[in-house]
C-alpha positions as CSV (number, residue, x, y, z in Angstrom):
1,M,149.5,175.1,100.7
2,Q,153.1,176.0,99.7
3,R,154.4,173.0,101.6
4,F,151.8,170.8,100.0
5,Y,152.8,171.9,96.5
6,T,156.5,171.7,97.2
7,C,156.1,168.2,98.6
8,L,154.2,167.0,95.5
9,A,156.2,168.8,92.9
10,E,159.8,168.5,94.2
11,Q,159.9,165.5,96.5
12,H,157.9,162.9,94.5
13,D,158.6,161.0,91.3
14,P,155.7,162.0,89.0
15,A,155.5,158.6,87.3
16,L,155.2,156.7,90.6
17,L,152.9,159.3,91.9
18,A,150.5,158.8,89.0
19,L,150.8,155.0,89.5
20,A,149.8,155.5,93.2
21,V,146.7,157.4,92.2
22,V,145.8,154.8,89.6
23,I,146.2,152.0,92.2
24,C,144.1,154.0,94.6
25,A,141.3,154.6,92.0
26,V,141.2,150.9,91.1
27,G,141.2,149.9,94.7
28,A,138.4,152.3,95.6
29,H,136.2,151.3,92.7
30,T,136.8,147.6,93.4
31,S,136.0,148.1,97.1
32,F,132.5,149.5,96.4
33,V,131.7,147.0,93.7
34,L,132.4,144.2,96.2
35,L,130.6,146.2,99.0
36,R,127.5,146.2,96.8
37,A,127.7,142.5,96.4
38,A,128.0,142.1,100.2
39,Q,125.0,144.4,100.6
40,T,122.7,142.3,98.4
41,A,124.0,138.9,99.6
42,A,121.7,137.5,102.3
43,A,123.7,134.4,102.8
44,R,127.5,134.1,103.3
45,R,127.8,137.9,103.5
46,W,131.0,137.6,105.6
47,R,132.9,136.3,102.5
48,W,132.0,139.3,100.5
49,V,132.9,141.6,103.4
50,A,136.3,139.9,103.6
51,L,137.0,140.5,99.9
52,T,135.8,144.1,100.3
53,A,138.1,144.6,103.2
54,L,141.0,143.0,101.3
55,A,140.5,145.2,98.3
56,T,140.2,148.4,100.4
57,G,143.2,147.5,102.5
58,T,145.5,146.4,99.7
59,G,144.4,149.4,97.6
60,A,145.1,151.9,100.4
61,W,148.3,150.1,101.5
62,S,149.6,149.9,97.9
63,T,148.8,153.5,97.3
64,H,150.6,154.5,100.4
65,F,153.8,152.6,99.7
66,V,154.0,153.3,96.0
67,A,153.7,156.9,97.0
68,M,156.5,156.3,99.6
69,L,158.6,154.8,96.8
70,A,158.0,157.9,94.8
71,F,159.0,160.1,97.8
72,A,162.6,161.4,97.6
73,P,163.6,163.2,100.8
74,G,167.3,163.6,99.8
75,L,168.5,161.3,102.6
76,P,169.0,157.6,102.8
77,A,165.8,155.8,104.1
78,D,164.3,152.4,104.5
79,H,161.1,150.7,105.7
80,G,160.8,148.4,108.6
81,A,159.4,145.1,107.3
82,G,157.5,144.4,110.6
83,L,155.5,147.6,110.8
84,T,155.1,147.8,107.1
85,L,153.4,144.4,106.8
86,A,151.6,144.9,110.1
87,S,150.0,148.1,108.7
88,L,148.6,146.0,105.8
89,A,147.1,143.4,108.2
90,L,145.8,146.3,110.4
91,V,143.9,148.1,107.6
92,V,142.4,144.8,106.2
93,L,141.1,143.7,109.6
94,V,139.8,147.1,110.7
95,C,138.0,147.6,107.3
96,G,136.5,144.1,107.7
97,F,134.9,145.1,111.0
98,A,133.9,148.5,109.6
99,F,132.0,147.1,106.6
100,Q,130.4,144.4,108.7
101,L,129.1,147.0,111.1
102,A,127.9,149.3,108.3
103,L,126.0,146.5,106.7
104,S,124.3,145.4,109.9
105,G,121.7,148.2,109.9
106,R,120.9,151.7,108.9
107,G,121.5,155.1,110.6
108,W,124.4,155.3,113.1
109,R,125.7,151.9,112.0
110,E,126.4,153.2,108.5
111,W,128.2,156.3,109.9
112,A,130.1,154.3,112.5
113,G,131.2,151.8,109.9
114,G,132.5,154.6,107.7
115,V,134.3,156.3,110.6
116,L,135.9,152.9,111.5
117,A,137.0,152.4,107.9
118,G,138.6,155.9,107.8
119,L,140.4,155.1,111.1
120,G,141.7,151.9,109.8
121,I,143.1,153.6,106.7
122,T,144.6,156.4,108.8
123,A,146.1,153.9,111.2
124,M,147.6,152.0,108.3
125,H,149.2,155.2,107.0
126,Y,150.8,156.3,110.2
127,A,151.8,152.8,111.2
128,G,153.7,152.6,107.9
129,M,155.2,156.0,108.6
130,A,156.3,154.7,112.0
131,G,158.3,152.0,110.2
132,Y,159.9,154.6,107.9
133,H,163.6,155.1,108.9
134,L,166.1,157.7,107.6
135,V,169.2,159.4,108.8
136,G,167.6,162.4,110.5
137,V,164.8,163.4,112.9
138,L,161.1,163.4,111.8
139,L,158.9,166.3,113.0
140,W,155.3,167.1,112.1
141,E,153.5,170.3,111.2
142,K,150.4,170.1,113.4
143,R,147.9,171.9,111.2
144,L,148.6,169.7,108.1
145,L,148.8,166.6,110.3
146,T,145.4,167.4,111.8
147,L,143.9,168.1,108.4
148,S,145.3,164.9,107.0
149,I,143.8,162.8,109.8
150,A,140.4,164.6,109.6
151,L,140.1,164.1,105.8
152,G,141.4,160.6,106.1
153,I,138.5,159.8,108.4
154,L,135.7,162.1,107.1
155,L,135.9,161.3,103.3
156,P,135.9,157.5,103.7
157,M,133.0,157.9,106.1
158,L,131.0,159.8,103.5
159,A,132.1,157.4,100.8
160,V,130.8,154.3,102.7
161,W,127.5,156.1,103.6
162,L,126.9,157.1,99.9
163,A,127.8,153.7,98.6
164,L,125.3,152.0,100.9
165,R,122.5,154.5,100.5
166,Q,122.8,155.1,96.7
167,P,124.0,151.8,95.2
168,R,123.5,152.8,91.6
169,P,126.5,153.0,89.3
170,L,126.9,156.8,89.3
171,P,126.7,157.3,93.1
172,R,129.0,154.3,93.4
173,L,131.6,156.1,91.2
174,L,131.2,159.2,93.3
175,A,131.8,157.2,96.5
176,A,134.9,155.7,94.9
177,A,136.1,159.2,94.1
178,L,135.5,160.3,97.7
179,L,137.5,157.3,99.0
180,L,140.3,158.1,96.5
181,L,140.3,161.7,97.6
182,G,140.4,160.7,101.3
183,I,143.3,158.3,100.8
184,C,145.3,160.8,98.7
185,A,144.5,163.6,101.1
186,L,145.5,161.5,104.1
187,H,148.8,160.5,102.5
188,F,149.9,163.7,100.7
189,L,148.8,166.1,103.4
190,G,150.6,163.9,105.9
191,M,153.7,163.9,103.8
192,A,153.5,167.7,103.5
193,A,153.2,167.8,107.3
194,L,156.4,165.8,107.6
195,I,159.5,167.8,108.5
196,I,162.9,166.0,108.2
197,L,165.9,167.3,110.1
198,P,169.2,165.7,108.9
199,E,171.2,164.1,111.7
200,P,175.0,164.4,111.1
201,G,177.0,161.3,111.9
202,G,174.0,158.9,111.7
203,A,174.5,155.3,110.7
204,P,174.0,154.6,107.0
205,L,170.9,152.7,105.9
206,A,170.5,149.9,103.3
207,A,168.0,151.9,101.2
208,A,168.4,149.9,98.0
209,A,167.6,146.6,99.7
210,S,164.6,148.2,101.4
211,A,163.3,149.6,98.1
212,D,163.6,146.2,96.5
213,W,161.6,144.2,99.0
214,L,159.0,147.0,99.3
215,A,158.6,147.2,95.6
216,A,158.1,143.4,95.5
217,A,155.5,143.6,98.3
218,V,153.7,146.5,96.6
219,A,153.7,144.6,93.3
220,A,152.2,141.5,95.0
221,A,149.6,143.6,96.7
222,S,148.8,145.4,93.5
223,G,148.5,142.1,91.7
224,I,146.0,140.9,94.3
225,L,144.2,144.2,93.9
226,L,144.2,143.7,90.1
227,L,142.7,140.3,90.4
228,L,140.1,141.6,92.7
229,S,139.5,144.5,90.3
230,L,139.0,142.1,87.4
231,A,136.7,139.9,89.5
232,A,134.8,143.0,90.6
233,A,134.4,144.2,87.0
234,A,132.9,140.9,86.0
235,L,130.8,140.9,89.1
236,S,129.7,144.4,88.4
237,R,128.6,143.5,84.8
238,R,126.8,140.4,86.0
239,A,125.1,142.3,88.8
240,H,124.1,145.1,86.5
241,R,122.6,142.6,84.0
242,R,120.7,140.9,86.8
243,E,119.5,144.2,88.2
244,R,118.3,145.2,84.7
245,Q,116.5,141.8,84.3
246,A,115.0,142.1,87.7
247,E,114.0,145.7,87.0
248,Q,112.3,144.6,83.7
249,K,110.6,141.7,85.5
250,L,109.4,144.0,88.2
251,R,108.2,146.5,85.7
252,S,106.3,143.7,83.8
253,L,104.7,142.5,86.9
254,A,103.8,146.0,88.0
255,D,102.3,146.8,84.6
256,A,100.3,143.5,84.6
257,A,98.7,144.4,87.9
258,V,95.1,145.6,87.7
259,E,95.6,147.9,90.6
260,G,97.7,151.0,90.4
261,L,101.2,150.8,91.9
262,L,103.6,153.5,93.0
263,L,107.2,153.1,94.2
264,C,108.3,155.8,96.6
265,E,111.5,156.7,98.4
266,E,111.6,159.3,101.1
267,G,108.3,160.7,100.0
268,R,109.1,161.0,96.3
269,I,107.8,158.8,93.5
270,T,110.4,156.7,91.7
271,G,108.1,154.6,89.5
272,S,104.5,153.9,88.5
273,N,102.7,151.2,86.6
274,R,100.4,151.4,83.6
275,S,97.2,150.9,85.6
276,L,97.9,154.0,87.6
277,Q,99.0,156.0,84.5
278,G,95.7,155.0,82.8
279,L,93.7,155.8,86.0
280,L,95.1,159.4,86.3
281,G,95.7,160.0,82.6
282,R,99.4,160.8,83.1
283,A,102.7,159.5,81.6
284,D,105.3,157.7,83.7
285,E,107.7,160.7,83.3
286,W,105.2,162.9,85.1
287,F,105.2,160.7,88.2
288,T,109.0,160.3,88.6
289,G,110.4,162.7,91.1
290,Q,106.9,164.0,92.2
291,R,106.0,163.9,95.9
292,L,102.9,161.9,96.8
293,E,101.1,165.1,97.7
294,A,101.2,166.2,94.1
295,L,98.6,163.5,93.3
296,L,96.0,165.0,95.7
297,P,93.5,167.8,95.0
298,P,94.7,171.3,96.2
299,G,94.4,171.7,99.9
300,Q,94.3,168.0,100.8
301,T,97.0,166.2,102.7
302,L,98.0,162.6,102.9
303,P,96.4,160.4,105.6
304,A,98.7,159.9,108.6
305,A,98.3,156.1,108.2
306,L,100.5,156.2,105.1
307,A,103.6,157.3,107.0
308,A,104.2,153.7,107.8
309,E,102.9,150.3,106.7
310,G,99.1,150.8,106.6
311,R,95.9,151.4,104.8
312,A,93.9,154.6,104.2
313,E,91.5,156.3,101.8
314,A,92.2,159.5,99.9
315,E,91.3,161.3,96.7
316,F,93.6,161.6,93.6
317,L,93.3,164.4,91.0
318,A,93.3,163.0,87.4
319,A,94.7,165.0,84.5
320,S,91.2,165.5,83.3
321,G,90.3,167.3,86.5
322,E,88.2,164.4,87.8
323,I,88.6,163.6,91.5
324,I,88.9,159.9,92.0
325,P,88.4,158.2,95.4
326,V,91.1,155.7,96.0
327,E,92.3,153.3,98.7
328,L,96.0,153.3,99.4
329,V,97.8,150.3,100.9
330,T,101.5,150.8,101.7
331,R,104.1,148.1,102.3
332,P,107.9,148.5,102.9
333,L,110.1,147.3,100.1
334,L,113.8,146.7,99.8
335,H,114.6,147.7,96.2
336,H,118.2,148.0,95.0
337,A,119.2,147.5,98.6
338,R,117.4,150.7,99.5
339,S,114.4,150.9,101.8
340,Q,111.5,152.1,99.7
341,Q,107.7,152.1,99.9
342,A,105.3,150.3,97.6
343,V,101.9,152.0,97.4
344,A,99.0,150.0,95.9
345,V,96.2,152.3,94.6
346,R,92.7,150.9,94.3
347,D,90.1,152.7,92.4
348,L,87.1,153.0,94.7
349,R,84.6,154.5,92.3
350,D,82.9,151.1,91.6
351,R,82.8,150.3,95.2
352,R,81.4,153.7,96.2
353,R,78.7,153.3,93.6
354,A,77.9,149.8,94.9
355,E,77.8,151.1,98.4
356,A,75.6,153.9,97.4
357,R,73.3,151.4,95.6
358,I,73.3,149.2,98.7
359,R,72.4,152.2,100.9
360,F,69.7,153.1,98.5
361,L,68.2,149.6,98.4
362,A,68.4,149.4,102.2
363,Q,65.8,152.2,102.4
364,H,64.1,152.1,99.0
365,D,61.9,149.7,97.0
366,P,63.9,148.4,94.0
367,L,60.8,148.1,91.8
368,T,59.3,151.5,92.3
369,G,62.1,153.5,93.8
370,L,59.9,154.6,96.7
371,H,60.9,154.4,100.3
372,N,60.6,150.8,101.6
373,R,59.3,150.0,105.1
374,A,62.7,150.8,106.7
375,G,63.3,154.0,104.8
376,F,59.7,155.3,105.3
377,G,60.1,154.5,109.0
378,L,63.2,156.7,109.1
379,E,61.4,159.6,107.4
380,L,58.6,159.2,109.9
381,E,61.1,159.3,112.8
382,R,62.5,162.6,111.4
383,A,58.9,164.0,111.1
384,L,58.1,163.0,114.7
385,A,61.3,164.6,115.9
386,L,60.8,167.9,114.0
387,H,57.0,168.3,114.6
388,G,57.4,167.1,118.2
389,R,59.6,170.1,118.9
390,S,57.3,172.5,117.0
391,G,54.0,171.0,118.1
392,Q,52.7,171.1,114.6
393,G,50.6,168.3,113.1
394,F,51.0,166.1,110.1
395,A,49.1,163.2,108.5
396,L,50.0,159.6,107.7
397,L,48.0,158.0,104.9
398,A,47.9,154.2,104.4
399,L,46.7,153.2,100.9
400,D,45.7,149.8,99.6
401,L,45.0,149.0,95.9
402,D,41.5,147.6,95.2
403,R,41.3,144.6,92.8
404,F,45.1,144.5,92.5
405,K,45.4,140.9,93.7
406,W,42.9,139.7,91.1
407,T,44.8,141.6,88.4
408,N,48.1,140.3,89.5
409,D,46.9,136.7,89.6
410,T,45.0,136.7,86.3
411,M,47.4,138.9,84.3
412,G,50.7,137.7,85.7
413,H,53.3,139.1,87.9
414,Q,55.1,141.1,85.1
415,V,51.9,143.0,84.5
416,G,51.4,143.4,88.2
417,D,54.9,144.8,88.7
418,A,54.4,147.2,85.7
419,L,51.1,148.3,87.2
420,L,52.8,149.0,90.6
421,V,55.4,151.2,88.9
422,K,52.7,153.3,87.2
423,V,50.8,153.6,90.5
424,A,54.0,154.9,92.2
425,A,54.4,157.5,89.4
426,R,50.8,158.7,89.9
427,L,51.3,158.9,93.7
428,R,54.5,161.0,93.2
429,A,52.4,163.3,91.0
430,A,49.7,163.6,93.6
431,V,51.9,164.7,96.5
432,H,53.9,167.9,97.2
433,A,57.6,168.1,97.2
434,T,57.8,168.0,101.0
435,D,55.7,164.8,101.2
436,V,57.1,161.3,101.3
437,V,55.7,158.4,99.4
438,G,56.6,154.8,100.5
439,R,55.8,151.2,99.5
440,P,55.9,149.1,102.7
441,G,55.2,146.0,100.6
442,G,52.9,144.3,98.1
443,D,50.1,146.6,97.0
444,E,50.4,148.7,100.1
445,F,51.5,152.3,99.9
446,A,51.9,155.1,102.4
447,V,52.2,158.9,102.3
448,L,53.7,161.1,104.9
449,Q,52.0,164.5,104.4
450,L,53.9,167.2,106.3
451,D,51.3,169.9,105.6
452,T,50.2,171.3,109.0
453,S,46.7,172.4,107.8
454,Q,45.0,169.2,108.9
455,P,42.6,167.5,108.4
456,E,41.7,169.5,105.3
457,A,45.1,168.8,103.6
458,A,44.8,165.1,104.2
459,T,41.3,165.0,102.9
460,A,42.3,166.7,99.7
461,L,45.3,164.5,99.2
462,A,43.3,161.3,99.9
463,Q,40.6,162.3,97.3
464,R,43.3,163.2,94.8
465,C,45.0,159.8,95.2
466,I,41.8,157.9,94.9
467,E,40.8,159.9,91.8
468,L,44.2,159.4,90.1
469,L,44.3,155.7,90.9
470,S,40.7,155.1,89.7
471,R,41.6,156.2,86.2
472,P,42.4,153.4,83.8
473,F,46.0,152.2,83.5
474,I,47.4,151.0,80.2
475,V,49.9,148.2,80.9
476,Q,51.5,146.2,78.1
477,G,48.7,147.1,75.8
478,Q,45.9,146.2,78.2
479,V,43.5,148.5,79.9
480,L,43.4,147.9,83.7
481,N,40.9,149.4,86.1
482,I,41.7,149.3,89.8
483,G,41.1,151.7,92.6
484,A,42.4,152.6,96.1
485,S,41.2,152.8,99.6
486,V,42.8,155.2,102.1
487,G,43.1,155.3,105.8
488,I,44.3,158.4,107.6
489,A,45.9,159.0,111.0
490,L,46.8,162.5,112.3
491,Y,49.6,163.5,114.5
492,P,49.4,164.1,117.5
493,Q,45.8,163.3,118.2
494,D,45.9,159.8,116.7
495,G,49.3,158.9,118.1
496,T,52.7,160.3,119.1
497,D,54.9,157.4,118.1
498,I,55.4,155.4,114.9
499,A,53.8,152.2,116.0
500,T,50.6,153.9,117.1
501,L,50.3,156.1,114.1
502,A,50.9,153.2,111.7
503,R,48.4,151.0,113.5
504,N,45.7,153.6,113.5
505,A,46.2,154.4,109.9
506,D,45.8,150.7,109.1
507,L,42.6,150.6,111.2
508,A,41.2,153.5,109.2
509,L,42.2,151.7,106.0
510,Y,40.5,148.5,107.1
511,R,37.4,150.6,107.8
512,A,37.5,152.2,104.3
513,K,37.9,148.8,102.7
514,S,35.1,147.2,104.7
515,E,32.7,150.0,103.8
516,G,32.9,149.6,100.0
517,R,36.4,150.5,99.0
518,G,37.4,153.4,96.8
519,T,37.0,155.8,99.7
520,H,38.9,157.2,102.6
521,R,38.4,157.2,106.3
522,F,40.0,159.0,109.2
523,F,40.9,157.0,112.3
524,E,38.3,157.0,115.1
525,A,38.6,155.7,118.6
526,E,35.8,153.2,118.0
527,M,37.9,151.6,115.3
528,D,40.5,150.7,117.8
529,T,37.8,149.2,120.1
530,R,36.4,147.2,117.3
531,M,39.8,145.9,116.3
532,Q,40.7,145.0,119.8
533,R,37.5,143.0,119.9
534,R,38.4,141.4,116.7
535,R,41.9,140.5,118.0
536,M,40.4,139.0,121.1
537,L,37.9,137.1,119.0
538,E,40.9,135.7,117.0
539,V,42.6,134.6,120.1
540,E,39.5,132.9,121.4
541,L,38.8,131.3,118.0
542,R,42.2,129.6,118.2
543,S,41.1,127.8,121.3
544,A,37.4,127.3,120.5
545,L,38.0,124.0,118.6
546,A,40.1,122.5,121.4
547,L,37.5,123.6,124.0
548,R,34.7,122.0,121.9
549,Q,32.7,125.3,121.6
550,F,31.6,124.5,118.1
551,H,28.6,122.4,117.1
552,L,26.7,121.8,113.9
553,E,23.2,122.5,112.9
554,Y,21.5,121.1,109.9
555,Q,19.1,122.8,107.5
556,P,16.9,120.5,105.5
557,L,16.8,120.3,101.7
558,L,13.4,119.6,100.2
559,G,13.1,117.6,96.9
560,L,10.2,119.0,94.9
561,D,9.6,115.8,92.9
562,G,8.1,114.1,96.0
563,D,8.1,116.9,98.6
564,T,10.4,114.9,100.8
565,V,13.5,115.9,102.8
566,T,16.4,114.5,100.7
567,G,19.2,115.7,103.0
568,F,20.7,118.5,105.1
569,E,23.3,121.2,104.8
570,A,25.7,121.2,107.8
571,L,26.1,124.7,109.3
572,I,28.7,125.5,112.0
573,R,27.8,127.4,115.1
574,W,30.0,128.9,117.8
575,A,28.6,128.9,121.4
576,H,30.9,131.2,123.3
577,P,30.7,130.7,127.0
578,E,30.5,134.5,127.7
579,R,29.3,136.1,124.5
580,G,26.8,133.6,123.6
581,L,26.1,132.4,120.1
582,I,28.5,134.1,117.6
583,S,27.3,134.4,114.0
584,P,29.3,132.5,111.4
585,A,29.3,135.8,109.4
586,E,31.5,137.2,112.1
587,F,34.0,134.4,112.7
588,I,34.2,132.6,109.4
589,P,35.9,135.5,107.5
590,L,38.3,135.8,110.5
591,A,39.0,132.1,110.3
592,E,39.8,132.4,106.6
593,E,42.1,135.3,107.2
594,T,44.1,133.5,109.9
595,G,44.1,130.1,108.2
596,L,42.1,128.5,111.0
597,I,39.5,127.6,108.5
598,I,41.6,124.5,107.5
599,P,41.4,122.7,110.9
600,I,37.8,124.0,111.6
601,G,36.7,122.8,108.1
602,E,38.2,119.4,108.7
603,W,36.3,119.1,112.0
604,V,33.1,120.1,110.2
605,L,33.7,117.4,107.6
606,R,34.4,114.6,110.2
607,E,31.4,115.7,112.4
608,A,28.9,116.0,109.5
609,C,29.9,112.6,108.1
610,R,29.7,110.9,111.5
611,E,26.2,112.3,112.0
612,A,25.0,111.5,108.4
613,A,26.2,107.9,108.7
614,G,23.4,107.2,111.1
615,W,20.7,108.5,108.8
616,Q,18.7,106.2,106.6
617,E,19.7,106.2,103.0
618,P,19.5,107.9,100.6
619,A,19.6,111.1,102.7
620,T,22.7,113.3,101.9
621,I,24.8,115.7,103.8
622,A,26.1,118.9,102.3
623,V,29.3,120.6,103.6
624,N,30.7,124.0,102.5
625,L,34.4,124.2,101.5
626,S,36.1,127.5,101.8
627,P,38.5,128.7,99.0
628,L,41.4,128.0,101.3
629,Q,40.3,124.4,101.8
630,V,40.0,123.9,98.0
631,H,43.6,125.1,97.6
632,S,44.8,123.1,100.6
633,P,47.0,120.2,99.4
634,G,45.5,117.8,102.0
635,I,41.8,118.3,101.2
636,V,41.4,115.1,99.2
637,E,42.8,113.0,101.9
638,A,40.8,114.9,104.5
639,V,37.5,114.0,102.7
640,R,38.5,110.4,102.1
641,G,39.5,110.1,105.8
642,A,36.3,111.6,107.1
643,C,34.1,109.3,105.0
644,A,36.2,106.2,105.9
645,A,36.2,107.1,109.7
646,A,32.4,107.6,109.7
647,G,31.6,104.6,107.4
648,L,29.7,107.0,105.1
649,D,29.2,106.2,101.4
650,P,31.0,109.1,99.6
651,H,28.0,109.3,97.2
652,R,26.0,110.7,100.1
653,L,28.5,113.6,100.7
654,E,28.0,116.8,98.8
655,L,30.7,119.5,98.8
656,E,29.7,123.0,98.1
657,V,32.2,125.5,96.6
658,T,31.8,129.1,95.7
659,E,33.1,130.7,92.5
660,T,35.6,132.6,94.5
661,A,37.6,129.4,95.1
662,L,37.9,129.0,91.3
663,L,39.2,132.5,90.4
664,T,42.9,131.9,91.5
665,D,45.1,129.1,90.3
666,T,42.2,127.8,88.3
667,D,43.9,124.7,87.0
668,H,44.9,123.5,90.4
669,S,41.3,124.2,91.7
670,F,39.7,122.1,89.0
671,G,42.3,119.4,89.5
672,T,41.3,119.2,93.2
673,L,37.6,119.1,92.3
674,R,38.2,116.2,89.8
675,A,40.1,114.3,92.5
676,L,37.3,114.8,94.9
677,K,34.7,113.7,92.4
678,A,36.8,110.6,91.7
679,L,36.2,109.6,95.3
680,G,32.4,109.5,94.6
681,V,31.4,112.7,96.3
682,R,29.1,115.2,94.6
683,I,30.3,118.8,93.8
684,S,27.9,121.7,94.0
685,M,28.5,125.3,92.9
686,D,27.2,127.5,95.7
687,D,25.9,131.1,95.4
688,F,25.7,130.7,91.6
689,G,25.3,134.0,89.7
690,T,27.3,136.2,92.1
691,G,30.7,135.4,90.6
692,Y,32.5,136.5,87.4
693,S,32.8,133.5,85.1
694,S,30.0,131.2,85.9
695,L,29.4,129.9,82.4
696,S,33.0,129.2,81.7
697,H,33.3,127.3,85.0
698,L,30.2,125.2,84.2
699,R,31.8,124.4,80.8
700,R,35.1,123.3,82.3
701,F,33.8,121.1,85.1
702,P,30.7,118.9,85.3
703,F,29.1,120.1,88.6
704,D,26.4,117.9,90.1
705,K,24.3,120.7,91.3
706,I,23.9,124.5,91.0
707,K,22.7,126.4,94.0
708,I,20.9,129.7,93.1
709,D,21.8,132.5,95.6
710,R,19.1,133.7,97.9
711,S,19.5,137.3,96.6
712,F,17.6,136.4,93.5
713,V,14.7,134.8,95.5
714,A,13.9,137.6,97.9
715,D,11.9,139.7,95.4
716,L,10.7,137.1,92.9
717,G,7.2,138.5,93.1
718,E,8.1,142.1,92.5
719,N,11.2,142.0,90.3
720,A,10.8,140.5,86.9
721,D,14.6,140.5,86.3
722,S,15.1,138.3,89.3
723,A,12.4,135.9,88.2
724,A,13.9,135.7,84.7
725,I,17.4,135.0,86.1
726,V,16.1,132.2,88.3
727,G,14.2,130.7,85.5
728,A,17.1,130.9,83.1
729,V,19.5,129.3,85.6
730,I,17.0,126.4,86.2
731,V,16.8,125.8,82.4
732,L,20.6,126.0,82.1
733,G,21.0,123.4,84.8
734,K,18.6,121.0,83.2
735,S,20.3,121.4,79.8
736,L,23.6,120.6,81.4
737,G,22.2,117.7,83.4
738,M,22.7,119.3,86.7
739,L,20.3,119.5,89.6
740,T,19.3,123.0,90.8
741,T,18.7,124.2,94.3
742,V,17.1,127.5,95.2
743,E,18.2,129.0,98.6
744,G,16.3,131.4,100.8
745,V,12.7,130.1,100.0
746,E,10.6,131.6,102.8
747,T,7.1,132.0,101.4
748,A,4.6,129.8,99.7
749,G,4.6,132.2,96.7
750,Q,8.3,131.8,96.2
751,L,8.0,128.0,96.5
752,A,5.2,127.9,93.9
753,H,7.2,130.1,91.6
754,V,10.4,128.0,91.6
755,R,8.3,124.8,91.5
756,A,6.6,126.1,88.4
757,R,10.0,126.7,86.8
758,G,11.1,123.1,87.3
759,C,13.5,123.5,90.2
760,D,14.7,120.3,91.8
761,Q,15.3,121.3,95.4
762,V,14.6,124.2,97.7
763,Q,16.1,125.3,101.0
764,G,14.9,128.0,103.4
765,F,12.9,128.8,106.5
766,L,9.7,127.7,104.7
767,V,11.2,124.2,104.6
768,G,12.9,124.2,107.9
769,R,15.3,126.3,110.0
770,P,18.7,125.0,111.0
771,M,18.3,122.5,113.8
772,A,20.2,120.3,116.1
773,A,21.4,116.8,115.1
774,D,18.7,115.0,117.1
775,A,15.9,117.2,115.6
776,A,17.3,116.6,112.1
777,R,17.3,112.8,112.7
778,T,13.7,112.9,114.0
779,L,12.5,115.1,111.1
780,L,14.2,112.8,108.6
781,A,12.7,109.7,110.2
782,R,9.2,111.3,110.3
783,R,9.3,112.4,106.6
784,Q,10.5,109.0,105.5
785,A,7.8,107.2,107.5
786,A,5.2,109.5,106.0
């Protein structure tokens, strides 16, 4: 250190020494301003690298030789022009390669570029010293020489790395200071290491001439450096202004984003936007400098997918203490020439709520909140798995609402939906907490009763459900009375899988409904046998028409004004090749349930019209229309086509409809009847007195005939009420201008009674049983001849 101090204090001109330091500082700052421009320039980077190398080389070279001009060794000395100028070219070229290498990538390239720049500056210094001549011998103190070279390489290396990694103004100034310190340490420690031994008798040197050209060269280099410094200053101001504008633009864009945004560098947050600040309830200052882990609840770690470009879900802890599920999407970002990480933060609360709602709706009925078919099936699977291991039993109850369809059709779907909600509430109140209530669809409900004390528990629950659902409901100011039927299947005796249990519960429900409704039935093996027979009957019914197994029989209608047969009613019969004659009471309801009544009914129409066309006028043919046929859109064309194909006058065709066909979609039903009547056919109301709104129907549509149901005729002699009803209906028909026909007349007393009341026609076994077409034709011909 003594040699270093002596060298600086006693062997250097202080003014020139200060000038050298100033030149070095200007050169170092200019170098890193230009290096910043080269770092951010995507195109034509080599130009900025050349200017940077020129500023660094001329700054270091000028510093060295101004300091050499300030050096006074006490002996004549000069500088060789060749090596002196070569050292300038050397340092510029080497720094150019160094900066190009440092800018080509991160990691070792930055360090290697810094080392190469330090080597170039060191080589320039000692190349210039090699051209330094004086009358004497130059020796070097090894420790100071080694320290000079080491600092001349190490400090520029650190300066280049810092300038590239931290391009902000303050780190850039620190990098310039390190370069300044490195150049000065290189030079002045090297000069302190120099030992000059005078050489007596040496040739004199032209020191003055050497100093003149060197001063001129240094002045020229310093001028170049000054111009570069001024350009760098202007460039720095412009770059700073652009960076500030870009920063503001980036901030505005980030704040305008709906999603939260974070800017991170090496795991620490450097910025956040307003959306994220609002999401977590924290100010921007809180985020800056925090690690990403600080946003997580205690004990949680960041997903591994966020280490690189990727996507992951996590939870953030808001200032309020709320844990917010988020999705994090990371992307690499080059910001201020530094590799950073942009993290998009998406609030998942709405999506989680939507997903939970979707999962709920996938297994629950949106109207009542009960388990739907899929959800109830899952609960049934769990029960089977649990009770299958334990061997304990449980019950499956299938419920169907009585009179709901009529209520829904007449009151409207809004009332029907509100009624279903109230039914669901009562069912929830009827079951225990361990039981499961479901709504598979429509007005069907199901209960999974996990009580193992069966069948007593299922009986009590079924009775409780029936009793609760039979109580009046008040819906939208209206009092509604419905009821329920219940079918019960027990595990394991009635089935050990879902399909079997559900099927057997439905069979028991079907039995309960067929036996009067408002009751419950347990599954019995004979139910399955009966249902299998019914299914087989349905299969055979579908092929019976094609196989011509149907035929018609005709029951005569007797006109009481002349005791003559005025026509026949066509009645379908099914002659099964194996089962024999199957009653219409057995297959007609099945045909209506399956929709087969439409093609069967059309065949009856065509066959009856064809047969009646061969009768002598004015004999009529009566054909029954089912409710499904009345509502069928093609019924009018079917009737017109049947009459036309047979050549039958439509006035001779009489269509009988029941009041059931008029209870649903009443306007459409009456529209169909009016269209049929416009064809010329006659319309008769069948089974009058057994419906709900007979008088209102008679008022709305001018029926041609009223047929009084046989149930009022069977006990005419014993029941005064029945006699009164029959008499009243006959009087009503006459007053409305409608014919009346009494069905089921089987005795002479019954015939005398209805004749006395003024009835127009009778039908029954007393008049004639249903007969084949040939017998009907013969009977009609005989009666007409008589």
